[in-house]
C-alpha positions as CSV (number, residue, x, y, z in Angstrom):
1,M,99.0,206.9,-8.6
2,N,100.2,208.3,-5.3
3,H,98.3,206.7,-2.4
4,S,99.3,209.4,0.2
5,N,96.8,211.6,-1.7
6,N,94.1,208.9,-2.1
7,Q,92.8,208.2,1.4
8,N,89.1,207.7,0.8
9,S,88.5,204.0,0.9
10,Q,87.8,201.1,3.2
11,N,86.1,202.7,6.2
12,T,89.2,204.1,7.8
13,P,89.1,207.0,10.2
14,H,92.3,208.5,8.8
15,R,91.1,210.0,5.5
16,N,92.9,212.8,3.7
17,H,96.0,212.1,5.7
18,N,99.0,213.3,3.8
19,S,102.3,211.6,4.7
20,R,104.5,213.9,2.6
21,D,106.9,215.8,4.8
22,A,108.9,218.9,3.8
23,G,112.1,217.8,2.2
24,Q,111.0,214.3,1.4
25,K,111.7,213.0,-2.1
26,K,108.9,212.6,-4.6
27,K,107.1,209.3,-4.2
28,H,107.5,206.7,-6.8
29,Y,106.8,203.0,-7.7
30,T,103.2,203.3,-6.4
31,V,100.5,202.4,-8.9
32,Q,96.9,201.3,-8.2
33,S,95.8,198.1,-10.0
34,K,92.6,196.2,-10.0
35,S,92.2,193.9,-7.1
36,G,93.4,190.4,-7.8
37,T,95.1,191.1,-11.2
38,K,98.4,189.4,-11.8
39,P,101.2,191.2,-13.6
40,R,101.0,190.3,-17.3
41,D,104.7,190.2,-18.1
42,S,107.1,187.4,-17.5
43,H,104.5,184.7,-16.9
44,G,106.1,181.7,-15.1
45,T,109.2,183.7,-14.1
46,P,110.5,182.2,-10.9
47,V,109.9,184.1,-7.7
48,R,112.3,184.0,-4.8
49,I,111.4,184.3,-1.1
50,I,114.4,185.0,1.2
51,P,113.7,185.3,4.9
52,L,116.5,187.3,6.6
53,G,115.0,187.1,10.0
54,G,112.0,185.9,12.0
55,L,112.4,182.2,11.3
56,G,113.6,179.9,14.1
57,E,113.5,183.0,16.4
58,I,111.2,185.6,17.9
59,G,111.9,189.1,16.5
60,K,114.0,190.9,13.8
61,N,111.4,189.9,11.1
62,M,112.5,190.6,7.6
63,T,111.7,188.9,4.3
64,V,112.9,189.7,0.7
65,F,110.8,188.9,-2.3
66,E,112.6,188.8,-5.6
67,C,111.5,188.3,-9.2
68,S,113.6,188.9,-12.3
69,S,115.4,192.2,-11.8
70,D,113.0,193.5,-9.1
71,M,113.1,193.1,-5.3
72,F,111.2,194.4,-2.3
73,I,111.4,193.9,1.5
74,L,108.6,193.0,3.8
75,D,109.3,194.3,7.4
76,C,112.6,195.2,9.0
77,G,112.6,194.6,12.7
78,L,114.9,194.1,15.7
79,A,115.3,191.6,18.5
80,F,116.4,192.2,22.0
81,P,119.7,190.7,23.2
82,D,119.7,187.6,25.4
83,A,122.0,186.7,28.3
84,E,124.7,185.6,25.9
85,M,125.1,189.1,24.5
86,P,126.4,191.3,27.4
87,G,126.5,195.0,26.7
88,V,124.5,194.7,23.4
89,D,121.6,197.1,23.0
90,I,119.6,195.5,20.1
91,V,120.0,192.9,17.4
92,I,119.1,193.6,13.7
93,P,119.2,191.4,10.6
94,D,122.3,191.1,8.4
95,F,121.7,193.5,5.5
96,T,124.6,192.2,3.3
97,Y,122.3,190.6,0.6
98,V,120.2,193.7,0.4
99,E,123.2,196.0,0.1
100,R,124.7,193.9,-2.7
101,N,121.4,194.0,-4.7
102,Q,120.2,197.4,-3.9
103,S,119.9,198.3,-7.6
104,K,117.0,195.8,-7.7
105,L,115.3,197.2,-4.6
106,R,111.9,198.8,-5.4
107,G,110.6,199.5,-1.9
108,I,109.9,198.4,1.7
109,V,106.4,197.4,2.9
110,I,105.7,197.2,6.6
111,T,102.9,195.0,8.2
112,H,102.6,197.0,11.5
113,G,104.4,199.2,13.9
114,H,105.9,196.8,16.5
115,E,109.7,197.0,17.2
116,D,110.2,193.5,15.9
117,H,108.9,194.7,12.5
118,I,110.2,198.3,12.3
119,G,113.1,198.5,14.7
120,G,115.8,197.8,12.2
121,L,114.4,200.1,9.5
122,A,116.4,203.2,10.3
123,Y,119.7,201.2,10.1
124,L,118.7,199.8,6.7
125,L,117.6,203.2,5.3
126,K,121.0,204.7,6.2
127,K,122.4,202.2,3.6
128,V,119.7,202.1,0.9
129,N,117.3,204.9,-0.1
130,V,113.9,203.4,-1.2
131,P,110.3,204.3,-0.4
132,V,108.5,202.8,2.6
133,Y,104.8,201.9,2.5
134,A,102.5,201.2,5.6
135,S,99.4,202.2,7.4
136,A,99.1,205.7,8.9
137,L,99.9,204.7,12.4
138,T,102.9,202.6,11.3
139,I,104.2,205.5,9.2
140,G,103.8,207.8,12.2
141,L,105.8,205.5,14.4
142,I,108.5,205.1,11.7
143,K,108.7,208.9,11.4
144,N,109.6,209.1,15.1
145,K,112.4,206.6,14.6
146,L,113.8,208.2,11.5
147,E,113.8,211.6,13.2
148,E,115.8,210.2,16.1
149,H,118.4,208.9,13.6
150,G,118.4,212.2,11.7
151,I,117.3,210.8,8.3
152,L,113.6,211.6,8.2
153,N,113.9,214.3,5.5
154,R,115.6,212.0,3.0
155,V,113.2,209.1,3.2
156,S,109.9,208.8,1.2
157,L,107.2,207.6,3.5
158,N,103.8,206.5,2.0
159,V,100.5,205.9,3.7
160,V,98.6,203.0,2.1
161,E,95.0,202.0,2.8
162,P,93.7,198.4,3.0
163,R,93.0,196.7,-0.4
164,K,95.3,199.2,-2.2
165,H,98.1,197.9,-4.3
166,V,101.8,199.1,-4.6
167,K,103.7,198.2,-7.7
168,M,107.1,196.6,-7.1
169,G,108.4,196.1,-10.7
170,C,107.0,192.9,-12.0
171,M,105.3,192.2,-8.6
172,S,102.3,194.0,-6.9
173,V,101.7,194.1,-3.1
174,E,98.1,194.3,-1.9
175,F,97.5,195.4,1.7
176,I,94.8,193.5,3.7
177,R,93.5,194.6,7.1
178,V,94.1,192.2,10.0
179,N,93.7,192.4,13.7
180,H,96.7,192.5,16.1
181,S,97.7,194.1,19.3
182,I,98.4,197.4,17.5
183,P,96.1,199.3,15.2
184,G,96.9,199.7,11.5
185,S,98.1,196.1,11.1
186,M,98.1,194.6,7.6
187,G,98.7,191.3,5.9
188,M,99.9,191.2,2.3
189,A,98.9,189.5,-0.9
190,I,101.9,189.5,-3.3
191,H,100.8,189.2,-6.9
192,T,103.6,187.7,-8.9
193,P,104.1,186.1,-12.4
194,A,104.2,182.7,-10.6
195,G,101.0,183.2,-8.6
196,V,99.7,184.9,-5.5
197,L,101.6,184.7,-2.3
198,V,99.8,185.6,1.0
199,H,101.7,186.8,4.0
200,T,99.5,187.3,7.1
201,G,102.0,189.4,9.1
202,D,101.3,189.1,12.8
203,F,97.5,188.6,13.2
204,K,94.6,187.3,15.2
205,I,90.9,187.1,14.4
206,D,88.9,189.5,16.6
207,Y,85.2,189.8,15.8
208,T,84.7,192.6,18.3
209,P,87.9,194.8,18.0
210,I,88.0,198.1,20.0
211,D,88.1,200.2,16.8
212,N,85.5,198.1,15.0
213,Q,88.0,197.4,12.2
214,T,87.6,193.7,11.8
215,I,90.0,191.5,9.9
216,D,89.2,191.4,6.1
217,L,88.4,187.7,6.0
218,A,86.3,188.3,2.9
219,R,89.4,189.3,0.9
220,F,91.4,186.4,2.1
221,G,88.5,184.2,1.0
222,E,88.4,185.9,-2.4
223,L,92.1,185.3,-2.9
224,G,91.6,181.6,-1.9
225,N,88.8,181.2,-4.4
226,R,91.0,182.6,-7.2
227,G,94.0,180.5,-6.2
228,V,96.8,181.1,-3.7
229,L,100.1,179.7,-4.6
230,A,101.7,179.9,-1.1
231,L,100.6,181.0,2.4
232,M,103.1,182.4,4.8
233,A,101.5,182.7,8.3
234,D,102.3,183.8,11.8
235,S,103.3,180.8,13.9
236,T,103.8,182.5,17.3
237,N,100.8,180.9,19.0
238,A,100.7,177.7,16.9
239,E,101.1,175.6,20.2
240,R,97.9,177.1,21.7
241,P,94.6,175.4,21.0
242,G,91.3,177.3,20.5
243,Y,90.9,181.0,19.8
244,T,92.7,184.1,21.1
245,P,90.2,186.1,23.2
246,S,89.0,189.4,22.0
247,E,90.7,192.6,23.4
248,R,87.3,193.5,24.8
249,K,87.8,190.7,27.4
250,V,90.5,192.9,29.0
251,G,88.1,195.8,29.2
252,E,85.7,193.6,31.2
253,S,88.5,192.7,33.6
254,F,89.4,196.4,33.9
255,E,85.9,197.2,34.9
256,N,86.0,194.7,37.8
257,L,89.5,195.7,38.9
258,F,88.7,199.4,38.9
259,K,85.8,198.7,41.3
260,R,88.1,196.5,43.4
261,A,90.7,199.3,43.6
262,G,88.3,201.5,45.6
263,N,89.9,204.7,46.8
264,K,93.4,203.6,45.8
265,R,95.5,205.1,43.0
266,I,95.5,202.8,39.9
267,I,98.8,202.1,38.1
268,I,98.6,200.0,34.9
269,A,101.8,198.8,33.1
270,T,101.3,197.6,29.5
271,F,103.1,197.7,26.1
272,S,103.3,201.2,24.8
273,S,102.2,200.1,21.3
274,N,98.9,198.5,22.6
275,I,96.7,201.5,21.7
276,H,93.5,199.5,22.1
277,R,94.5,198.6,25.7
278,V,95.2,202.3,26.4
279,Q,91.9,203.2,24.9
280,Q,90.1,200.9,27.3
281,I,92.0,202.3,30.2
282,I,91.0,205.8,29.2
283,N,87.4,204.7,28.8
284,M,87.3,203.2,32.3
285,A,89.0,206.4,33.7
286,V,86.2,208.5,32.2
287,K,83.6,206.1,33.5
288,T,85.1,206.2,37.1
289,K,85.9,210.0,36.9
290,R,89.6,209.5,37.2
291,K,92.4,211.5,35.5
292,V,95.1,209.8,33.4
293,A,98.8,210.5,33.5
294,V,101.3,208.8,31.2
295,L,104.8,207.7,32.2
296,G,107.7,206.4,30.1
297,R,109.2,208.0,27.0
298,S,108.0,205.3,24.6
299,M,104.4,205.4,26.1
300,V,104.3,209.2,25.8
301,N,105.5,209.2,22.2
302,V,103.2,206.4,20.9
303,I,100.1,207.9,22.6
304,A,100.9,211.3,21.2
305,T,101.2,209.8,17.7
306,A,98.1,207.8,18.0
307,M,96.1,210.8,19.2
308,E,97.4,212.9,16.4
309,L,96.4,210.4,13.7
310,G,93.0,209.6,15.3
311,Y,93.7,206.1,16.5
312,L,93.1,207.1,20.1
313,E,90.1,209.0,21.3
314,V,90.8,211.0,24.5
315,P,88.1,213.3,25.9
316,K,89.2,216.8,26.9
317,N,90.7,217.3,30.4
318,I,91.2,213.6,31.0
319,L,95.0,213.5,30.4
320,I,97.1,215.4,32.9
321,D,100.8,216.1,33.1
322,I,102.9,213.9,35.4
323,E,103.9,217.1,37.2
324,A,100.3,217.6,38.3
325,V,99.8,214.1,39.9
326,N,100.3,215.3,43.4
327,L,97.4,217.8,43.1
328,Y,94.9,214.9,43.0
329,A,93.8,212.4,45.6
330,P,94.7,208.7,44.9
331,E,91.1,207.8,44.0
332,Q,91.1,210.4,41.3
333,L,94.1,209.0,39.3
334,V,95.1,206.3,36.8
335,L,98.8,206.1,35.8
336,V,99.6,204.4,32.5
337,T,103.2,203.3,32.4
338,T,105.9,201.3,30.6
339,G,107.7,198.4,32.4
340,S,105.3,195.4,32.0
341,Q,108.4,193.3,31.1
342,G,110.6,194.4,34.0
343,E,112.9,196.4,31.8
344,P,115.7,197.9,34.0
345,M,115.2,201.5,32.9
346,S,111.4,201.5,32.6
347,A,109.2,203.8,34.7
348,L,107.6,200.9,36.7
349,T,111.0,199.4,37.5
350,R,112.3,202.7,38.8
351,M,109.1,203.2,40.9
352,A,109.6,199.7,42.4
353,K,113.2,200.6,43.3
354,H,112.2,204.0,44.7
355,D,114.2,205.6,42.0
356,H,111.5,207.6,40.2
357,N,111.6,211.3,40.7
358,K,107.9,211.8,40.4
359,I,106.1,208.8,41.8
360,T,106.5,207.0,45.1
361,I,104.8,203.6,45.6
362,T,102.7,203.3,48.8
363,P,100.0,201.0,50.2
364,M,97.5,203.3,48.5
365,D,98.5,202.0,45.1
366,F,96.7,199.3,43.1
367,I,99.0,198.1,40.4
368,I,98.0,196.0,37.3
369,L,100.5,194.4,35.0
370,S,98.5,194.1,31.8
371,A,100.9,191.9,29.9
372,T,102.3,188.4,29.9
373,P,106.1,188.2,30.4
374,I,108.0,187.5,27.2
375,P,110.0,184.3,27.5
376,G,113.2,185.2,29.2
377,N,111.8,188.2,31.1
378,E,110.0,186.2,33.9
379,K,112.8,186.8,36.4
380,H,112.9,190.5,35.8
381,V,109.1,190.8,36.1
382,T,109.1,188.7,39.3
383,Q,111.8,191.1,40.8
384,V,109.6,194.1,40.1
385,V,106.5,192.5,41.5
386,N,108.4,191.6,44.7
387,E,109.7,195.2,45.2
388,L,106.2,196.6,44.6
389,L,104.7,194.3,47.1
390,K,107.4,195.2,49.7
391,S,106.2,198.8,49.4
392,G,102.7,197.7,50.5
393,A,101.0,198.0,47.1
394,E,98.4,195.6,45.8
395,V,99.7,194.0,42.6
396,I,97.6,192.2,40.0
397,Y,99.8,190.1,37.8
398,E,98.3,186.6,37.6
399,S,96.7,185.3,34.4
400,M,93.5,184.4,36.2
401,Y,92.6,188.1,36.3
402,E,92.5,188.2,32.4
403,V,94.3,191.5,32.2
404,H,96.1,190.6,29.0
405,V,95.2,188.8,25.7
406,S,97.6,187.9,23.0
407,G,97.8,189.6,19.6
408,H,98.6,186.3,17.8
409,A,96.2,183.7,16.3
410,C,95.8,180.4,18.1
411,Q,95.2,177.1,16.4
412,E,91.6,177.4,15.3
413,E,92.3,180.9,13.8
414,L,95.3,179.5,12.0
415,K,93.2,176.7,10.6
416,L,90.6,179.2,9.5
417,M,93.2,181.2,7.6
418,M,94.3,178.1,5.8
419,S,90.7,177.1,4.9
420,L,90.0,180.6,3.5
421,T,93.2,180.9,1.4
422,K,93.4,177.2,0.3
423,P,97.1,177.5,-0.5
424,K,98.9,175.0,-2.7
425,F,102.1,175.5,-0.6
426,F,102.6,176.5,3.0
427,I,105.5,178.2,4.7
428,P,105.2,178.8,8.5
429,M,106.7,182.1,9.5
430,H,107.5,184.2,12.7
431,G,108.4,181.8,15.5
432,E,110.9,179.5,17.0
433,Y,111.5,176.2,15.3
434,K,109.1,174.4,17.7
435,H,106.3,176.8,16.6
436,L,107.1,176.2,12.9
437,V,106.9,172.4,13.4
438,K,103.6,172.7,15.3
439,H,102.2,175.0,12.5
440,R,103.2,172.4,9.9
441,K,101.3,169.7,11.8
442,L,98.2,172.0,11.8
443,A,98.6,172.4,8.0
444,M,98.8,168.7,7.5
445,E,95.6,168.3,9.5
446,M,94.0,170.8,7.1
447,G,94.9,168.5,4.2
448,I,98.0,170.2,2.9
449,P,100.5,167.5,1.8
450,K,103.7,167.3,3.9
451,E,105.8,167.7,0.8
452,N,104.0,171.0,0.1
453,I,105.0,172.5,3.4
454,L,108.4,174.0,3.7
455,L,110.2,174.7,7.0
456,A,112.9,177.2,6.1
457,S,115.7,179.0,8.0
458,I,117.0,182.5,7.6
459,G,119.2,182.9,4.6
460,N,117.4,180.2,2.6
461,V,116.5,181.2,-1.0
462,I,113.0,179.7,-1.6
463,E,112.1,179.6,-5.2
464,T,108.8,178.8,-6.9
465,D,107.7,178.9,-10.6
466,G,104.1,178.2,-9.8
467,T,104.4,174.4,-9.9
468,K,107.0,173.6,-7.3
469,L,108.5,175.3,-4.2
470,Q,112.0,174.5,-3.1
471,I,115.1,175.8,-1.3
472,V,117.7,176.4,-4.1
473,S,120.6,178.3,-2.4
474,Q,121.7,180.3,0.6
475,V,122.5,184.0,1.1
476,P,124.4,185.8,3.9
477,A,122.1,186.0,6.9
478,G,122.3,186.2,10.7
479,R,122.5,188.9,13.2
480,T,124.1,192.3,13.4
481,L,124.7,193.6,17.0
482,V,124.1,197.2,17.8
483,D,126.1,198.5,20.8
484,G,125.7,202.3,21.4
485,L,126.6,204.0,18.1
486,G,128.5,200.9,16.9
487,V,126.6,198.8,14.3
488,G,128.2,195.4,13.6
489,D,131.5,196.1,15.3
490,V,130.7,193.7,18.1
491,G,131.2,190.1,16.9
492,S,131.6,186.7,18.3
493,V,135.1,187.3,19.6
494,V,134.1,190.4,21.5
495,L,131.0,188.7,22.9
496,R,133.2,185.8,24.0
497,D,135.6,188.2,25.8
498,R,132.7,190.0,27.4
499,K,131.2,186.8,28.6
500,Q,134.6,185.6,30.0
501,L,135.1,189.0,31.8
502,S,131.6,188.8,33.3
503,E,132.1,185.2,34.5
504,D,135.8,185.0,35.5
505,G,137.2,188.6,35.6
506,L,140.5,190.0,34.5
507,I,144.2,189.8,35.6
508,I,146.6,192.4,34.1
509,V,150.3,191.8,34.2
510,I,152.4,194.9,33.8
511,V,156.1,194.7,32.9
512,G,158.5,197.7,32.2
513,L,161.6,196.9,30.0
514,E,164.6,199.3,29.5
515,R,164.6,200.4,25.9
516,F,168.2,199.4,24.9
517,S,169.1,196.6,27.3
518,S,165.6,195.1,27.6
519,R,166.2,194.6,31.3
520,V,163.2,194.4,33.5
521,V,163.1,197.8,35.4
522,V,159.4,197.9,36.4
523,G,157.3,195.1,37.8
524,P,156.0,192.7,37.3
525,E,152.8,194.3,38.8
526,I,149.6,192.4,39.1
527,I,146.2,194.2,38.8
528,S,142.9,192.2,39.3
529,R,139.4,193.3,38.2
530,G,136.4,191.0,38.9
531,F,138.7,188.1,39.8
532,V,139.7,188.6,43.5
533,Y,139.9,191.6,45.7
534,V,143.7,192.2,45.9
535,R,143.8,193.3,49.5
536,E,142.1,190.1,50.6
537,A,144.1,187.8,48.5
538,D,147.7,188.9,49.3
539,E,149.1,185.4,49.2
540,I,147.8,184.3,45.8
541,I,148.7,187.7,44.2
542,S,152.3,187.5,45.7
543,R,152.8,184.0,44.4
544,A,151.5,185.1,41.0
545,R,153.9,188.1,41.0
546,Q,156.8,185.8,41.9
547,L,155.8,183.4,39.1
548,M,155.9,186.2,36.5
549,S,159.3,187.4,37.9
550,D,160.7,183.9,37.6
551,E,159.4,183.5,34.1
552,L,161.0,186.8,33.1
553,D,164.3,185.7,34.6
554,R,164.3,182.6,32.5
555,C,164.0,184.7,29.3
556,S,167.1,185.6,27.2
557,V,167.6,189.2,25.9
558,A,166.4,188.0,22.5
559,E,163.2,186.5,24.0
560,L,162.5,189.7,26.0
561,R,162.7,191.7,22.7
562,E,160.1,189.4,21.0
563,W,157.0,191.0,22.7
564,T,154.4,188.9,21.0
565,A,156.0,185.6,22.1
566,L,156.8,187.1,25.6
567,K,153.1,188.1,26.1
568,S,152.0,184.6,25.1
569,R,154.5,183.0,27.5
570,L,153.4,185.1,30.4
571,R,149.7,184.5,29.6
572,E,150.1,180.8,29.5
573,S,152.2,180.6,32.6
574,M,149.7,182.7,34.6
575,S,146.7,181.0,33.2
576,G,148.0,177.5,34.3
577,F,148.9,178.8,37.7
578,I,145.5,180.4,38.4
579,F,143.6,177.3,37.2
580,E,145.7,174.9,39.2
581,N,145.3,176.9,42.4
582,M,141.7,178.3,42.1
583,K,140.0,176.4,39.2
584,R,139.2,179.7,37.5
585,T,139.9,180.9,34.0
586,P,140.1,184.7,34.1
587,M,141.2,186.7,31.1
588,I,145.0,187.3,31.3
589,L,146.2,190.6,29.8
590,P,150.0,191.1,29.8
591,I,151.1,194.7,29.1
592,I,154.7,195.5,28.2
593,L,156.0,199.0,28.5
594,E,159.2,200.3,26.9
595,I,161.1,202.7,29.3
């Protein structure tokens, strides 16, 4: 049964939504089965769980489930580069194992539309052609990405409602509604010959969500009563005690801050994907008779998609074009923008640096950073706040104002999920190693034996036959670096060179040799980049030039003709000289010309 034409269940506002685009291939693999039924064939057949990302790290979440000759993928995300990856744009999982076994691949299921869960999808779908299943908003966001990559028309995208099943060969995937910081988020129950595996995806338990679509705790409880073989749960907030506050808490804070803003223009920076946060901003703008303008490409795209699919309710005449902002007084405006993480090219950062062509920050601005800095971004956020304050604006960024709540479950919610599902085995997912360890401790407190809890790493092949759960082998896994249009062509050697260039600079030694006699007829010339400014370091450059000249004079004609050995000799001599005199290790690049 094709779910894109069966949209009438589970109290969703997106009924009758048809995800079939012109030119897309006919959908397949999707069947509806009764809730909770296990596949009847191959009882006891081992099931393999292979995490290819999202374990021991934040981001690039991707997990493969395999049984007999069938395989499917859950999520395919990206991570952002750290300081050790200069010049890299994004990081995606290593797809080697999937490519080698694509004949087994039956489809891809996506839990929600955040970049760390869908950001690598376009790169994978260029290599394998299989259908994708997700909620309406997630599919809408995926469409935007596939269109950018020019592959939308050759991919089958399928909208699936909560509690519906998608057949994946001898396995069946059931979608279960959860709460998160983006609408349309789902957990998964994977019905296999070995038993039921529950994967929560990213989740929290919000009893008062903005869209009134509460997490389906009843279904998790039903599965627990019938028997859950293994629970795989979000570990991001496993260190935090208590409960994650409801998103409505932010709405209450907005109400107080809008009053405090008085007659100033309000600028709010948040994650573009946080549709519920944007909804509350719009609600407050309506209440205070302000117009809303949206800045930042990702914010504009996500809001447009959410409005089109009915996830965001915007009254008429509330949204205005950024071009019309100057037609309104400050007290009549709310600007919603990207840049809550201090991203260098984001709209808020450009405003802070007086580099935005539409918006100038003044003392009449009241700015709210409605997000907590992601670890590693604190310095960038602080720089942006400092620049905004220098412009005279009032900036709200401290946690005491409660302008942000997490989308991930804290300890009491994680315990509740365990008590509902009653798993025999437990696998902490989605987090750094310290988060996984803390989650294991919580599971032990809930009565799950330590020997039934498995801390895995990416590339591990976890196998279960229903009676035991163990790591049986390893598959290729790691990271693939994307730099511009290059995918995977930047490796450890290139990164090492870039790091050395960024830290110590470059010295180029140019020598011209006569073709027949191999006499030195040009140079040696010394060019420095990022090492010393040549005009202010005449003495050291002159000495280096003389050193290279002496080294060449000591070479025989035969040695001058062996360019590889000659380059190595010049490099070693120059490197020793520079370190001895300046205690630096720049990259040395000898260039030999034949004249």
